[in-house]
N, CA, C and O of each residue as an XYZ file, in Angstrom:
900
protein
N       0.994     -1.020     -0.176
C       0.052     -0.334      0.124
C       1.079      1.216     -0.266
O       2.037      1.307      0.502
N       0.986      2.353     -1.297
C       1.785      3.283     -0.476
C       0.473      4.713     -1.191
O      -0.644      4.587     -1.693
N       1.265      5.860     -0.917
C       0.546      6.912     -1.764
C      -0.175      7.024     -3.171
O      -1.282      7.372     -3.581
N       0.749      6.659     -3.584
C       0.772      6.493     -5.570
C       0.397      5.079     -6.400
O      -0.376      4.849     -7.329
N       1.456      4.120     -5.498
C       0.561      2.984     -6.142
C       0.182      1.830     -5.209
O       0.778      1.258     -4.296
N      -1.095      1.690     -5.801
C      -1.551      0.782     -4.555
C      -2.130      1.089     -3.508
O      -2.064      0.381     -2.504
N      -3.020      2.569     -3.585
C      -3.582      3.172     -2.317
C      -4.455      2.407     -1.874
O      -4.933      1.416     -2.427
N      -4.793      3.032     -0.418
C      -5.940      2.832      0.326
C      -7.003      3.255     -0.119
O      -7.107      4.159     -0.948
N      -8.457      2.258      0.704
C      -9.765      3.166     -0.205
C     -10.006      3.789      0.787
O     -11.187      3.636      1.101
N      -9.041      4.936      1.981
C      -9.948      5.735      2.620
C     -10.225      7.070      2.122
O     -10.892      7.762      2.891
N      -9.827      7.676      0.870
C     -10.763      8.452     -0.098
C     -11.655      8.360     -0.562
O     -12.320      9.339     -0.900
N     -12.078      6.916     -0.792
C     -13.806      6.886     -0.941
C     -14.584      6.555      0.023
O     -15.779      6.752     -0.194
N     -14.215      5.980      1.331
C     -14.982      5.873      2.616
C     -14.953      7.564      2.808
O     -16.036      7.807      3.342
N     -14.252      8.794      2.631
C     -15.233      9.961      3.202
C     -16.176     10.128      2.207
O     -16.974     11.050      2.377
N     -16.294      9.306      0.985
C     -17.719      9.823      0.488
C     -18.541      8.593      0.890
O     -19.645      8.534      0.348
N     -18.330      7.927      1.453
C     -19.429      6.786      1.820
C     -19.987      7.990      3.013
O     -21.151      8.389      3.054
N     -19.068      8.374      3.793
C     -19.372      8.428      5.462
C     -20.290      9.870      5.237
O     -21.048     10.204      6.147
N     -20.211     10.562      4.213
C     -21.123     11.775      3.632
C     -22.447     11.663      3.892
O     -23.037     10.588      3.786
N     -23.146     13.018      4.334
C     -25.183     12.814      4.864
C     -26.121     12.210      3.442
O     -27.240     11.714      3.314
N     -25.232     12.482      2.700
C     -25.679     11.870      1.090
C     -24.733     11.711      0.427
O     -23.730     12.409      0.282
N     -25.200     10.224     -0.254
C     -24.515      9.447     -1.494
C     -25.522      9.219     -2.383
O     -26.738      9.045     -2.311
N     -24.495      9.278     -3.450
C     -25.068      8.528     -4.770
C     -24.686      8.036     -4.879
O     -23.616      8.008     -4.272
N     -25.040      6.914     -5.844
C     -24.112      5.154     -5.680
C     -23.975      5.682     -6.907
O     -24.991      5.991     -7.531
N     -22.505      5.903     -7.542
C     -21.928      5.851     -9.291
C     -21.237      4.493     -9.393
O     -20.435      4.202    -10.281
N     -21.599      3.740     -8.463
C     -20.765      2.203     -8.912
C     -21.160      1.671    -11.025
O     -20.603      1.068    -11.942
N     -22.468      2.436    -10.747
C     -22.581      2.207    -12.154
C     -21.079      1.936    -12.966
O     -20.526      0.884    -13.288
N     -20.751      3.133    -13.113
C     -19.180      3.444    -13.775
C     -18.400      1.661    -13.917
O     -18.153      0.877    -14.833
N     -18.260      1.691    -12.558
C     -17.536      0.341    -12.321
C     -17.924     -0.793    -13.364
O     -17.181     -1.379    -14.151
N     -18.750     -0.883    -13.240
C     -19.892     -1.747    -14.655
C     -19.570     -1.618    -15.790
O     -19.573     -2.618    -16.509
N     -19.186     -0.336    -16.321
C     -19.067     -0.719    -17.197
C     -17.341     -0.340    -17.538
O     -16.993     -0.725    -18.654
N     -16.309      0.321    -16.754
C     -14.391     -0.818    -16.541
C     -14.648     -1.766    -16.692
O     -14.360     -2.300    -17.763
N     -15.446     -2.585    -15.505
C     -15.137     -3.607    -15.551
C     -15.378     -4.411    -17.500
O     -14.538     -5.172    -17.979
N     -16.367     -4.077    -18.081
C     -16.948     -4.383    -18.864
C     -16.079     -3.780    -19.943
O     -16.514     -3.967    -21.080
N     -14.809     -3.015    -19.839
C     -13.603     -2.776    -21.267
C     -12.761     -3.051    -20.945
O     -11.837     -3.340    -21.705
N     -12.676     -3.094    -19.603
C     -10.340     -3.786    -19.345
C     -10.304     -4.510    -20.335
O     -11.194     -5.100    -20.948
N      -8.588     -4.401    -20.548
C      -7.840     -4.537    -21.540
C      -8.896     -5.058    -23.642
O      -8.958     -5.837    -24.593
N      -9.543     -3.489    -22.836
C      -9.564     -3.427    -24.362
C      -9.735     -1.944    -25.372
O      -9.704     -0.857    -24.796
N      -9.879     -1.993    -26.589
C      -9.417     -0.500    -26.827
C     -10.610      0.990    -26.140
O     -10.613      2.217    -26.247
N     -11.296      0.164    -25.597
C     -12.400      1.447    -24.900
C     -12.090      1.549    -23.809
O     -12.795      1.897    -22.862
N     -10.844      1.216    -23.820
C     -10.320      0.957    -21.621
C      -9.812      2.605    -21.882
O      -8.699      2.679    -21.360
N     -10.065      3.521    -22.290
C      -9.225      4.971    -21.875
C     -10.362      5.767    -22.261
O     -11.105      5.884    -23.235
N     -10.175      6.371    -20.888
C     -11.824      6.896    -20.191
C     -11.272      8.272    -19.916
O     -10.247      8.333    -19.238
N     -11.759      9.253    -20.307
C     -11.443     10.329    -19.946
C     -12.936     12.080    -19.264
O     -13.525     12.907    -19.960
N     -12.938     11.914    -18.072
C     -14.231     12.834    -17.818
C     -13.828     13.937    -17.324
O     -13.544     14.210    -16.158
N     -13.803     14.879    -18.712
C     -13.747     16.519    -18.525
C     -14.780     16.854    -17.959
O     -15.758     16.243    -18.389
N     -15.017     17.656    -17.073
C     -15.741     18.759    -16.928
C     -15.349     19.756    -15.423
O     -14.616     19.402    -14.499
N     -16.257     21.345    -15.585
C     -16.227     22.109    -14.653
C     -15.521     21.228    -13.433
O     -15.266     20.025    -13.388
N     -15.230     22.635    -12.137
C     -14.707     21.768    -10.820
C     -16.641     21.300     -9.917
O     -17.776     21.770     -9.995
N     -16.174     20.509     -9.397
C     -17.469     19.800     -8.242
C     -17.889     19.697     -9.125
O     -18.681     20.560     -9.504
N     -17.569     18.530     -9.971
C     -18.737     17.795    -10.409
C     -18.659     16.618     -9.923
O     -19.697     15.970    -10.055
N     -17.429     15.863     -9.174
C     -17.362     14.738     -8.792
C     -16.310     13.932     -9.148
O     -16.217     12.789     -8.699
N     -15.447     14.437     -9.962
C     -14.721     13.628    -10.506
C     -13.772     12.893     -9.970
O     -13.519     11.750    -10.352
N     -12.874     13.788     -8.585
C     -12.021     13.070     -7.928
C     -12.722     12.473     -7.210
O     -11.952     11.763     -6.563
N     -14.064     12.221     -6.772
C     -14.991     11.049     -6.672
C     -14.789     10.097     -6.849
O     -14.174      9.224     -6.237
N     -15.712     10.186     -8.463
C     -15.287      8.797     -9.006
C     -13.877      7.710     -9.422
O     -13.595      6.547     -9.712
N     -13.256      9.152     -9.187
C     -11.629      8.709     -9.404
C     -10.816      8.093     -8.039
O      -9.594      7.957     -8.089
N     -11.593      7.726     -6.804
C     -10.915      7.270     -5.788
C     -11.916      6.047     -5.476
O     -11.654      5.201     -4.621
N     -12.974      6.037     -6.179
C     -14.170      5.065     -6.070
C     -13.436      4.260     -7.324
O     -13.771      3.091     -7.132
N     -12.926      4.286     -8.049
C     -12.321      3.542     -8.792
C     -10.536      2.695     -8.408
O     -10.038      1.579     -8.551
N     -10.099      4.064     -7.864
C      -8.751      3.170     -6.991
C      -9.299      2.514     -5.827
O      -8.542      1.628     -5.429
N      -9.927      2.590     -5.419
C     -10.602      1.552     -4.141
C     -11.429      0.714     -4.617
O     -11.995      0.042     -3.755
N     -11.721      0.495     -5.715
C     -12.293     -0.780     -6.389
C     -10.679     -2.062     -6.710
O     -10.384     -3.196     -6.334
N     -10.122     -1.131     -7.483
C      -9.023     -1.669     -8.142
C      -8.052     -2.144     -7.054
O      -7.619     -3.276     -6.840
N      -7.817     -0.960     -6.409
C      -6.158     -1.488     -5.816
C      -5.770     -2.640     -4.837
O      -6.486     -3.243     -4.038
N      -4.592     -2.765     -5.084
C      -4.571     -4.495     -4.740
C      -4.129     -4.019     -3.309
O      -4.265     -4.914     -2.475
N      -3.645     -2.866     -2.823
C      -3.332     -1.968     -1.454
C      -4.494     -1.732     -0.369
O      -4.370     -0.863      0.494
N      -5.715     -2.614     -0.467
C      -6.875     -2.607      0.224
C      -7.808     -3.359     -0.180
O      -8.164     -3.429     -1.356
N      -8.483     -4.244      1.122
C      -9.450     -5.356      0.995
C     -10.910     -3.990      0.954
O     -11.082     -3.116      1.804
N     -11.626     -4.195     -0.114
C     -13.344     -3.479     -0.369
C     -13.987     -4.083     -0.719
O     -14.672     -3.953     -1.733
N     -13.946     -5.188      0.252
C     -15.383     -5.884     -0.344
C     -16.340     -5.367      0.429
O     -17.246     -4.873     -0.243
N     -16.529     -5.269      1.902
C     -17.214     -4.652      2.781
C     -17.457     -3.250      2.234
O     -18.666     -3.039      2.331
N     -17.014     -2.503      1.854
C     -17.050     -1.285      1.435
C     -18.250     -0.912      0.786
O     -19.035     -0.002      1.053
N     -18.267     -1.939     -0.296
C     -18.923     -1.897     -1.787
C     -20.141     -2.632     -1.927
O     -20.980     -2.508     -2.819
N     -20.153     -3.828     -0.427
C     -21.259     -4.839     -0.529
C     -22.466     -3.355     -0.200
O     -22.293     -2.278      0.370
N     -23.823     -4.064     -0.969
C     -25.160     -2.986     -0.925
C     -24.915     -2.024     -2.097
O     -25.852     -1.416     -2.613
N     -23.520     -1.880     -2.553
C     -24.120     -1.049     -3.558
C     -24.249     -1.877     -4.798
O     -24.105     -3.097     -4.876
N     -24.554     -1.003     -5.796
C     -24.797     -1.515     -7.325
C     -24.024     -2.330     -7.906
O     -24.493     -3.364     -8.382
N     -22.971     -2.106     -7.973
C     -21.949     -3.067     -8.742
C     -21.452     -4.289     -7.385
O     -20.347     -4.828     -7.435
N     -22.153     -4.496     -6.581
C     -21.817     -6.001     -5.688
C     -22.775     -6.735     -6.479
O     -22.456     -7.912     -6.649
N     -23.846     -6.376     -7.005
C     -24.944     -7.434     -7.478
C     -24.672     -8.054     -8.702
O     -25.325     -9.029     -9.076
N     -23.334     -7.340     -9.663
C     -22.999     -7.498    -10.909
C     -22.026     -9.116    -10.853
O     -21.026     -9.253    -10.149
N     -22.361     -9.754    -11.379
C     -21.718    -11.318    -11.454
C     -20.127    -11.428    -11.408
O     -19.580    -12.290    -10.720
N     -19.318    -10.382    -12.283
C     -17.754    -10.179    -12.278
C     -17.274     -8.956    -10.837
O     -16.143     -8.515    -10.630
N     -18.344     -8.704    -10.159
C     -17.943     -8.325     -9.102
C     -17.204     -8.587     -7.998
O     -17.572     -7.788     -7.136
N     -15.950     -9.626     -7.380
C     -15.315    -10.184     -7.319
C     -14.068    -10.040     -8.352
O     -12.961     -9.530     -8.184
N     -14.570    -10.585     -9.321
C     -13.352    -10.621     -9.942
C     -12.062    -10.000    -10.355
O     -10.956    -10.428    -10.683
N     -12.689     -8.676    -10.200
C     -12.097     -7.055    -10.251
C     -12.036     -6.587     -9.356
O     -11.848     -5.385     -9.166
N     -12.209     -7.601     -8.408
C     -12.218     -6.191     -7.046
C     -10.508     -6.235     -6.246
O      -9.741     -7.195     -6.306
N     -10.327     -5.324     -5.753
C      -8.649     -5.349     -5.296
C      -7.626     -6.270     -5.783
O      -6.733     -6.796     -5.118
N      -7.987     -6.458     -7.623
C      -6.619     -7.100     -7.694
C      -5.856     -7.117     -9.014
O      -5.456     -8.009     -9.762
N      -5.787     -5.129     -9.010
C      -5.074     -4.869     -9.863
C      -4.102     -3.838     -9.189
O      -4.330     -3.233     -8.142
N      -2.592     -3.709    -10.239
C      -1.564     -2.689     -9.571
C      -2.216     -1.594    -10.131
O      -2.522     -1.513    -11.321
N      -2.542     -0.318     -8.840
C      -3.078      0.626     -9.370
C      -2.297      1.815     -9.225
O      -1.879      1.985     -8.079
N      -1.908      2.890    -10.265
C      -1.064      3.770     -9.936
C      -2.277      5.358    -10.099
O      -2.908      5.818    -11.051
N      -2.190      5.602     -9.237
C      -3.159      7.006     -9.162
C      -2.784      8.699     -8.352
O      -2.693      9.177     -7.221
N      -2.671      9.087     -9.662
C      -1.833     10.475     -9.457
C      -2.949     11.510     -9.608
O      -4.026     11.404    -10.194
N      -2.405     12.574     -8.908
C      -3.372     14.043     -8.459
C      -1.904     14.905     -9.103
O      -0.776     14.930     -8.609
N      -2.480     15.656    -10.543
C      -1.388     16.645    -10.489
C      -1.057     17.469    -10.055
O       0.107     17.799     -9.829
N      -2.252     18.139     -9.776
C      -2.119     18.752     -8.555
C      -1.376     19.141     -7.684
O      -0.867     20.217     -7.371
N      -1.369     17.604     -7.136
C      -0.808     17.860     -5.724
C       1.044     17.472     -6.045
O       2.009     17.634     -5.299
N       0.953     16.829     -7.690
C       2.455     17.082     -7.124
C       3.342     18.423     -8.004
O       4.570     18.474     -7.937
N       2.614     19.359     -8.731
C       2.800     20.709     -9.123
C       3.343     21.255     -7.700
O       4.466     21.634     -7.368
N       2.222     21.163     -7.038
C       1.750     21.713     -5.346
C       3.262     21.714     -4.747
O       3.790     22.689     -4.212
N       3.872     20.410     -4.941
C       4.745     19.358     -3.766
C       6.006     19.293     -4.468
O       6.756     18.369     -4.153
N       6.459     20.285     -5.562
C       7.578     19.743     -6.757
C       8.359     21.416     -6.307
O       7.794     22.463     -6.626
N       9.528     21.404     -5.641
C      10.482     22.524     -5.811
C      10.357     23.832     -7.059
O      10.199     25.053     -7.036
N      10.556     22.613     -8.261
C      10.688     23.317     -8.633
C       9.556     23.151    -10.468
O      10.111     22.450    -11.314
N       8.758     23.508    -10.705
C       7.521     22.677    -11.892
C       7.998     22.809    -12.697
O       7.347     22.222    -13.561
N       8.774     23.213    -13.091
C       9.573     22.620    -14.832
C      10.429     21.264    -14.226
O      10.938     20.398    -14.937
N      10.446     21.288    -13.310
C      11.136     18.954    -12.992
C      10.037     18.094    -12.958
O      10.315     16.907    -12.784
N       8.320     18.526    -13.138
C       7.343     17.626    -12.745
C       7.091     16.351    -13.071
O       7.027     15.543    -12.144
N       6.878     15.851    -14.553
C       7.685     15.201    -14.688
C       8.646     13.786    -14.050
O       8.352     12.691    -13.571
N       9.858     14.490    -14.342
C      10.742     13.646    -13.421
C      10.566     13.546    -11.794
O      11.010     12.732    -10.984
N       9.747     14.691    -11.646
C       8.930     13.865    -10.072
C       8.364     12.800     -9.561
O       8.722     11.884     -8.820
N       6.686     13.339    -10.522
C       6.479     12.381    -10.596
C       6.601     11.310    -10.881
O       6.118     10.563    -10.030
N       7.331     10.480    -12.277
C       8.022      9.618    -12.073
C       9.724      9.148    -10.848
O      10.504      8.308    -11.297
N       9.855      9.430    -10.242
C      10.827      9.170     -9.526
C       9.848      8.897     -8.067
O       9.818      7.817     -7.477
N       9.263      9.833     -7.753
C       8.010      8.890     -6.688
C       7.486      8.194     -7.239
O       7.956      7.256     -6.594
N       6.360      7.332     -8.483
C       6.170      6.300     -8.458
C       6.733      5.248     -8.473
O       6.201      4.193     -8.127
N       8.840      5.460     -9.203
C       9.188      5.001     -9.366
C       9.865      4.068     -7.483
O      10.187      2.964     -7.045
N       9.759      5.087     -7.172
C      10.624      4.758     -6.060
C       9.379      3.337     -4.918
O       9.748      2.255     -4.461
N       7.866      4.034     -4.814
C       7.462      3.016     -4.893
C       7.135      1.206     -5.416
O       6.951      0.193     -4.742
N       7.166      1.373     -6.448
C       7.372      0.064     -8.005
C       8.787     -0.501     -7.016
O       8.675     -1.517     -6.330
N       9.741      0.089     -7.047
C      10.540     -0.642     -6.131
C      10.638     -1.213     -4.905
O      11.354     -2.178     -4.635
N      10.067     -0.744     -4.308
C       9.540     -0.937     -2.956
C       8.843     -2.079     -3.310
O       9.429     -3.139     -3.089
N       7.329     -2.152     -3.988
C       6.134     -3.794     -4.229
C       7.370     -4.950     -4.820
O       7.173     -6.125     -4.510
N       8.427     -4.675     -5.526
C       8.883     -5.589     -6.675
C      10.576     -5.228     -6.625
O      11.474     -5.009     -7.438
N      10.481     -5.276     -5.774
C      11.961     -5.438     -5.413
C      12.858     -6.105     -6.504
O      12.254     -6.935     -7.184
N      14.751     -5.830     -6.949
C      14.334     -6.525     -7.513
C      14.631     -6.392     -9.400
O      15.519     -6.873    -10.104
N      13.432     -5.513     -9.730
C      12.895     -5.655    -10.886
C      13.686     -4.165    -11.920
O      13.945     -3.947    -13.103
N      13.800     -3.529    -10.762
C      13.742     -2.431    -12.082
C      15.114     -2.008    -11.810
O      15.590     -2.395    -10.742
N      15.767     -1.355    -12.500
C      17.207     -1.518    -12.288
C      17.367     -0.009    -11.578
O      16.402      0.688    -11.269
N      18.799      0.370    -11.374
C      18.892      1.723    -10.857
C      18.974      2.825    -11.283
O      18.707      3.820    -10.610
N      19.528      2.857    -13.004
C      19.485      3.753    -13.552
C      18.257      4.305    -13.570
O      17.170      3.870    -13.191
N      18.590      5.356    -14.079
C      16.764      6.161    -15.057
C      16.605      5.669    -16.024
O      17.265      5.552    -17.057
N      15.315      5.232    -15.562
C      14.674      4.724    -16.768
C      13.132      5.372    -16.953
O      12.495      5.699    -15.951
N      12.597      5.527    -18.256
C      11.172      5.996    -18.001
C      10.223      4.945    -17.103
O      10.318      3.738    -16.884
N       9.111      6.137    -16.621
C       8.069      5.178    -15.985
C       7.308      3.649    -16.975
O       7.110      2.487    -16.623
N       7.063      4.354    -18.246
C       6.364      3.304    -18.905
C       7.582      2.058    -19.014
O       7.483      0.949    -18.490
N       8.784      2.570    -19.864
C       9.887      0.914    -19.030
C       9.697      1.040    -18.164
O      10.711      0.489    -17.736
N       9.085      1.404    -17.123
C       9.090      0.769    -15.582
C       7.949     -0.558    -15.627
O       8.107     -1.704    -15.205
N       7.150     -0.143    -16.079
C       5.609     -0.947    -15.542
C       5.837     -1.850    -16.796
O       5.521     -3.018    -16.569
N       6.407     -1.568    -18.347
C       6.649     -2.727    -19.188
C       7.728     -3.960    -18.025
O       7.542     -5.160    -17.824
N       8.542     -3.269    -17.610
C       9.776     -4.606    -17.116
C       8.785     -5.058    -15.942
O       9.111     -6.089    -15.353
N       8.232     -4.752    -15.748
C       7.593     -5.238    -14.271
C       5.898     -6.173    -14.819
O       5.524     -7.064    -14.057
N       5.168     -5.928    -15.889
C       4.187     -6.627    -16.358
C       4.969     -8.165    -16.770
O       4.506     -9.290    -16.579
N       6.618     -7.708    -17.543
C       6.347     -9.237    -18.250
C       7.140    -10.009    -17.145
O       7.316    -11.194    -17.429
N       7.586     -9.657    -16.116
C       8.257    -10.476    -14.775
C       7.178    -10.948    -13.852
O       7.350    -12.074    -13.385
N       5.836    -10.143    -13.418
C       4.646    -10.327    -13.114
C       3.710    -10.771    -13.560
O       2.985    -11.566    -12.962
N       3.494    -10.288    -14.893
C       2.098    -10.551    -15.757
C       1.147    -10.061    -15.643
O       0.290    -10.257    -16.504
N       0.885     -9.240    -14.573
C      -0.252     -8.289    -14.289
C      -0.006     -7.038    -14.529
O       0.854     -6.270    -14.098
N      -1.160     -6.878    -15.527
C      -1.463     -5.051    -15.986
C      -1.708     -3.946    -15.177
O      -2.355     -4.280    -14.184
N      -1.390     -2.521    -15.224
C      -0.898     -1.740    -14.300
C      -3.055     -1.383    -14.882
O      -3.384     -1.489    -16.063
N      -4.040     -1.026    -13.823
C      -4.319      0.250    -13.538
C      -4.043      1.984    -13.839
O      -3.117      2.401    -13.142
N      -4.302      2.423    -14.209
C      -3.782      4.171    -14.217
C      -4.860      5.189    -14.737
O      -5.377      5.431    -15.828
N      -5.002      5.876    -12.929
C      -5.939      6.862    -13.225
C      -5.577      8.196    -12.333
O      -5.271      8.074    -11.147
N      -5.638      9.601    -13.046
C      -4.683     10.506    -13.127
C      -6.037     11.719    -13.182
O      -6.878     11.961    -14.048
N      -5.770     12.296    -11.846
C      -7.036     13.049    -11.552
C      -6.442     14.333    -12.023
O      -5.225     14.473    -11.900
N      -7.253     15.412    -12.617
C      -6.432     16.573    -13.130
C      -5.048     16.780    -14.123
O      -4.082     17.518    -13.926
N      -5.347     15.749    -15.389
C      -4.177     15.558    -16.070
C      -3.917     16.949    -17.129
O      -3.010     17.083    -17.950
N      -4.846     17.749    -16.859
C      -4.807     19.254    -17.625
C      -3.697     20.184    -16.769
O      -2.755     20.821    -17.241
N      -4.128     20.053    -15.277
C      -3.171     21.620    -14.628
C      -1.745     21.613    -15.121
O      -1.220     22.718    -14.989
N      -0.976     20.705    -15.643
C      -0.011     20.890    -16.091
C       0.016     22.359    -17.759
O       0.779     23.226    -18.186
N      -1.474     21.714    -18.133
C      -1.760     23.084    -19.552
C      -1.731     23.813    -18.967
O      -0.756     24.562    -19.028
N      -2.831     24.074    -17.978
C      -3.174     24.899    -17.927
C      -2.860     26.169    -17.288
O      -3.289     27.292    -17.556
N      -1.889     25.727    -16.241
C      -1.041     26.558    -15.464
C       0.549     26.602    -15.703
O       1.224     26.755    -14.685
N       1.001     26.525    -16.521
C       2.517     26.332    -17.188
C       2.497     27.292    -18.202
O       1.393     27.135    -18.725
N       3.135     28.285    -18.840
C       3.763     29.067    -19.789
C       4.419     28.540    -20.590
O       4.485     28.802    -21.791
N       5.174     27.449    -19.780
C       6.725     26.823    -20.304
C       5.993     26.399    -21.847
O       4.879     25.958    -21.565
N       6.167     26.370    -23.164
C       6.542     25.064    -24.185
C       6.780     23.953    -23.659
O       5.848     23.204    -23.364
N       7.913     23.659    -23.461
C       9.264     22.785    -23.374
C       8.450     22.142    -21.813
O       8.919     21.081    -21.401
N       7.873     22.451    -21.408
C       7.485     21.758    -20.240
C       6.174     20.799    -20.177
O       6.081     19.703    -19.624
N       5.095     21.590    -20.966
C       3.900     20.999    -21.672
C       4.377     20.053    -22.723
O       3.700     19.026    -22.733
N       5.142     20.074    -23.433
C       5.363     19.206    -24.832
C       5.785     17.924    -23.731
O       4.881     17.110    -23.545
N       7.149     17.674    -22.954
C       7.385     16.681    -22.493
C       6.444     16.260    -21.420
O       6.498     15.074    -21.098
N       5.498     17.115    -20.745
C       4.438     15.969    -20.208
C       3.443     15.780    -20.804
O       2.498     15.322    -20.162
N       3.231     16.113    -22.555
C       2.393     15.436    -22.903
C       2.724     14.310    -23.752
O       1.850     13.601    -24.253
N       4.388     14.065    -23.986
C       4.951     12.680    -23.973
C       5.037     11.928    -22.801
O       5.305     10.730    -22.891
N       4.882     12.362    -21.894
C       5.008     11.570    -20.495
C       3.826     10.982    -20.938
O       3.895      9.768    -21.135
N       2.664     11.581    -21.163
C       1.100     11.212    -21.135
C       1.023      9.656    -22.397
O       0.549      8.523    -22.317
N       1.841     10.506    -23.565
C       1.963      9.333    -24.811
C       2.702      8.166    -24.454
O       2.599      7.126    -25.105
N       3.574      8.301    -23.280
C       4.043      6.796    -23.453
C       3.486      6.245    -22.540
O       3.672      5.031    -22.458
N       2.770      6.780    -21.709
C       2.015      6.039    -20.674
C       0.469      5.159    -21.098
O      -0.176      4.235    -20.602
N       0.333      6.170    -22.450
C      -1.118      6.189    -22.808
C      -1.277      5.291    -24.381
O      -2.017      4.321    -24.546
N      -0.317      5.954    -25.497
C      -0.618      5.654    -26.483
C       0.232      4.705    -27.523
O       0.049      4.147    -28.605
N       1.704      4.922    -26.133
C       2.405      4.341    -27.476
C       2.549      2.318    -27.407
O       1.836      1.584    -26.722
N       3.558      1.934    -28.240
C       2.901      0.479    -28.720
C       3.320     -0.308    -27.811
O       2.994     -1.488    -27.946
N       4.197      0.083    -26.558
C       4.490     -0.822    -25.460
C       2.810     -0.778    -24.256
O       2.247     -1.550    -23.480
N       2.648      0.381    -24.688
C       1.388      1.130    -23.158
C       0.126     -0.512    -23.141
O      -0.593     -1.061    -22.306
N       0.483     -0.712    -24.571
C      -1.105     -1.736    -24.923
C      -0.678     -3.223    -24.432
O      -1.383     -4.232    -24.464
N       0.759     -3.090    -23.935
C       0.893     -4.551    -22.953
C       1.205     -4.222    -21.544
O       1.584     -5.159    -20.840
N       1.109     -3.046    -21.017
C       1.088     -3.223    -19.521
C      -0.167     -2.092    -19.107
O      -0.526     -1.913    -17.944
N      -0.750     -1.375    -20.291
C      -2.142     -1.316    -19.127
C      -3.668     -1.854    -19.547
O      -4.106     -2.059    -20.679
N      -4.317     -2.009    -18.280
C      -5.472     -2.596    -18.502
C      -6.755     -1.471    -18.470
O      -7.954     -1.645    -18.687
N      -6.224     -0.617    -18.217
C      -7.121      0.669    -17.777
C      -6.592      2.360    -17.669
O      -5.812      2.716    -16.786
N      -7.172      3.352    -18.749
C      -6.958      4.196    -18.084
C      -8.237      5.257    -18.014
O      -9.036      5.516    -18.914
N      -8.172      5.864    -16.473
C      -9.149      6.857    -16.308
C      -8.268      8.468    -16.091
O      -7.189      8.562    -15.506
N      -8.955      9.526    -16.652
C      -8.368     10.558    -16.410
C      -9.548     11.681    -16.604
O     -10.456     11.817    -17.425
N      -9.063     12.488    -15.352
C     -10.011     13.765    -15.304
C      -9.498     14.666    -15.721
O      -8.600     14.420    -16.526
N      -9.743     15.911    -15.454
C      -9.739     17.453    -15.782
C     -10.464     18.393    -16.137
O     -11.647     18.148    -15.902
N     -10.295     19.336    -16.586
C     -11.274     20.281    -16.806
C     -11.345     20.376    -18.412
O     -12.322     19.970    -19.042
N     -10.274     20.921    -18.973
C      -9.949     20.863    -20.650
C     -10.477     19.429    -21.428
O      -9.948     18.336    -21.224
N     -11.374     19.606    -22.157
C     -11.809     18.445    -23.180
C     -10.618     18.251    -24.060
O      -9.960     19.255    -24.332
N     -10.196     16.912    -24.617
C      -8.873     16.816    -25.093
C      -8.991     17.278    -26.473
O      -7.881     17.436    -26.982
N      -9.935     17.537    -27.217
C     -10.352     18.099    -28.466
C      -9.592     19.374    -29.257
O      -9.122     19.680    -30.352
N      -9.914     20.118    -27.312
C      -9.001     21.227    -27.430
C      -7.942     21.401    -27.233
O      -7.777     22.593    -27.491
N      -6.934     20.942    -26.890
C      -5.536     20.407    -27.212
C      -5.142     20.777    -28.438
O      -5.784     20.242    -29.342
N      -4.279     21.533    -28.771
C      -3.293     21.121    -30.315
C      -2.805     20.583    -30.038
O      -3.823     20.082    -29.561
N      -1.879     19.806    -29.670
C      -1.194     18.439    -29.589
C      -1.323     17.558    -28.881
O      -0.762     17.190    -27.850
N      -2.862     16.870    -30.045
C      -4.149     16.212    -28.970
C      -3.097     14.624    -29.223
O      -3.134     13.839    -28.276
N      -2.206     14.210    -30.475
C      -1.663     12.918    -30.695
C      -1.259     12.030    -29.001
O      -0.995     10.828    -28.969
N      -1.291     12.912    -27.749
C      -0.822     12.050    -26.859
C      -2.175     11.084    -26.485
O      -2.131      9.988    -25.927
N      -3.544     11.901    -27.013
C      -4.238     10.892    -25.302
C      -5.536     11.247    -26.736
O      -6.730     11.140    -26.456
N      -5.278     11.490    -27.608
C      -6.704     11.231    -28.971
C      -7.332      9.770    -29.041
O      -8.264      9.423    -29.767
N      -6.485      8.831    -27.954
C      -7.480      7.910    -28.094
C      -8.406      7.556    -26.861
O      -9.120      6.554    -26.800
N      -8.264      8.698    -25.719
C      -9.283      8.532    -24.899
C     -11.275      8.418    -25.397
O     -11.477      8.528    -26.607
N     -11.974      8.307    -24.901
C     -13.048      8.073    -24.927
C     -13.869      9.590    -23.889
O     -13.643      9.545    -22.680
N     -14.367     10.278    -24.184
C     -14.535     11.592    -23.907
C     -16.524     11.489    -23.996
O     -17.367     11.835    -24.823
N     -16.542     10.998    -23.002
C     -18.223     10.868    -22.714
C     -18.621     11.273    -21.207
O     -18.758     10.227    -20.572
N     -18.745     11.859    -20.785
C     -19.897     12.975    -20.372
C     -20.776     11.669    -19.202
O     -20.569     11.245    -18.065
N     -21.632     11.461    -20.118
C     -22.800     10.950    -19.809
C     -22.515      9.426    -19.350
O     -23.525      8.751    -19.152
N     -21.425      8.884    -19.181
C     -20.943      7.691    -19.216
C     -20.261      7.912    -17.679
O     -20.218      6.916    -16.956
N     -19.738      9.168    -17.176
C     -19.636      9.490    -15.879
C     -20.471      9.823    -15.026
O     -20.317      9.636    -13.819
N     -21.529     10.395    -15.587
C     -22.674     10.448    -14.526
C     -23.383      9.348    -13.421
O     -24.071      9.482    -12.410
N     -22.629      7.764    -14.456
C     -23.840      6.571    -13.706
C     -23.251      6.282    -12.594
O     -23.772      5.494    -11.806
């Protein structure tokens, strides 16, 4: 159990503790149906205060190996599906909040390296001896782990567009988009990625250099379930 890799389910528990809780686990029914397919790329781009992070926390709590969420989801709509336990807490999940990384990076121009090193540090703890000591990309790290362990990853990114919205540094934006491309659209990523779910404010189609993410399904109706 880590902060970024295989997180616990405490963030989703906060939502369940709220006086008013709306069951949106129908989204899990859909994501289960598209795991390991070309449809397993989902983008939830909506204004603030529309529950984007809540849905991301729900996905992490359901899929993450870092917790036991059976009791948490018991009684919710997803628990009545035949494949409920098949996917419950069975995946290596990487859950990133890009706003957090920007706020905690000493130099925002190095945010991609900060994300990479933070995730790799936890991956090395979970899978000792698998990754080399020399610097490699995060996508290469995930590919190596998948080849040895055989388990694909689920990647959840909250505020994916935060770098684009907050930086005038074109080189940084390009580096960040290349980082996303390596995780979500490179040929190698198809081998290690079971599901990708990203949230943000900007629709992908409004980004000029959209080749890094144009394979994502932009469907806000889906994200209301």
